[in-house]
Structure formats: C-alpha cells, structure tokens
C-alpha positions, 0 to 999 in steps of 0.5 A: 839927226842923221838916220842910222842905216835901215838894217845891216847891208847884208839884209839885202845881200845873199844871206844863208838860210836863217830864221828871222823874226820881224817886230814892227811898229811905231816904237814911239818910243822903244821900251823894255817891253819890245826887248822882252818880247824879242828875247822871248821870241828868240828863245821860244821860236828858235830864231837866229835874229829879230829885226825891229821895223821902225815905221815912218808913220803908222797909217792908223795913228795920228801924226800928233804926238809922233816923234820924228823917225830919226829920234824913234829909230835912234832910241830903238837902236839903243834898246836893241843892243843885243847880238841878235837884235837889229833895229832899222827903218826898213819900210823907209828903205823899201818905200812901203807904207803897209805891213802886208806890202813890206812883208811881201817885199822882204819875201821877194828879196830874201827867198832863202830866209824863213821869216816870222811876223811877231806881234802882241795880243793888242795888235791881233785885236785890231789887225783887221783894220790894217790894209790887206791884213789877211795877206800877212797871215798868208805871207809868213807864219805869225807869232802872237804874244800875250799882253796885259788885258788883251789876251782874251779879246785877241783870241776872240778877234776877227783875225783869230776867228778868220784864221782859226784853222791855221792856229797851231796848238800843242806843238813847240814854237821851234817849228813855227818858222818851218810851217807853211803859212797860214800858220800862227801860234799864241804864246801865254808867256810871262807878261811885261807891263811896259807901254809906249802910251804910258811912257809918253803920258809920263813924259808930258807930265814931267814936262808940264811940271818943269814948266810950272817950276 
C-alpha cells in the first residue's frame, strides 16, 4: 500500500498565523475516540486545525501486534474526514523518533504557528517514561483530556507534580494556544469509551472464531 502524503504540502510552506493542535500516537488503529477528543479540542481550545501524527513505531510499544504504518495511516485518514482534521506520518517525513524532537522540529519549521500538544490522561500518567519528556512541556502548551479510569492517577503523576505551577485553572481553554510554555490544562470533558487495545482484542477474537469455523 502506498503511503498518503505526510500532511498537506503547505504544512512545510509559509502558513499564516494559525492555532494547530497536535495529536500523536500509534493509531493502532484509529478510532472514534481520536475523533471525539479532536472535536472537543477544536471547540474548547479555539483551534484552526488538528494534525494527527501517526507514529512509525512508538519506542515504548512492542512491534508485535503493531500494524504496518501504511495501514494505520490509511485508517487514520479515513477517520479524520473533517474539514479541520489532517492525518499524516509527519515523524516519518521529519526523520524523528521521539515526540520531543518532533515538536522542536515543527516549532523551527513553522515559527508563526501556535501549536498545542494534545493528549489523553492515560498518556499524562506515563509521559515521564518518554525520552526527554520535560522538553515537551517547555516547547508548547499542553492540553490533557480526561479518559475513563485515568484522570485521578494522571493528576497525581510525576509529570503533573513536576509542572504543577504551570497548570492553568480557572481560565478558558481558548487562551491556551497563546500562553508561553510551560503551560497546561486538564479538561474534564465528556468521556469516550473507545480503546485501541479493546478493538485489537475484538479483532483477534473474530479472527479466531472464523478459523474455528
């Protein structure tokens, strides 16, 4: 399968000053939860666009069970059919392996764009395992969205404690893209139960059932 373009060509051209959310991950597979958090972020953060950054290979996840990048990217493109959502393998285009390096590269290439890193509460609980993770908070504002069963642990996590003074409460999310990092917000928005892990498990069960019959 041929890879779709990493992102629209203008992503590396001269862009007007815009607010762009970045949602990264393996997208193994992309699902309704990714679309849900993206639509929330567009509304609550006042963003012009959100880019889904489909990772070639998450360094913290095993290769076993990871679908090929082309398949994951094609599924992400299908699920991101929205006038203000874009899906692409930007890390593959940039040649970066770690989120901190990817975000730094984007800031250098697009200095006029106001970026916001978007993630679920599950990632906040384990972001301290990521390579050079404090740089993420110092590179651009961060928006964290609640996820089922993870919220309390996320707010007590190492990253939340480390950047406790940078957490912004009592002010609207529309300001976040304009704030100087480190600055992050936690959004107790309506939760979505979709899970890539659950989807993969269900797929394997269906495959086993078909083999038995």
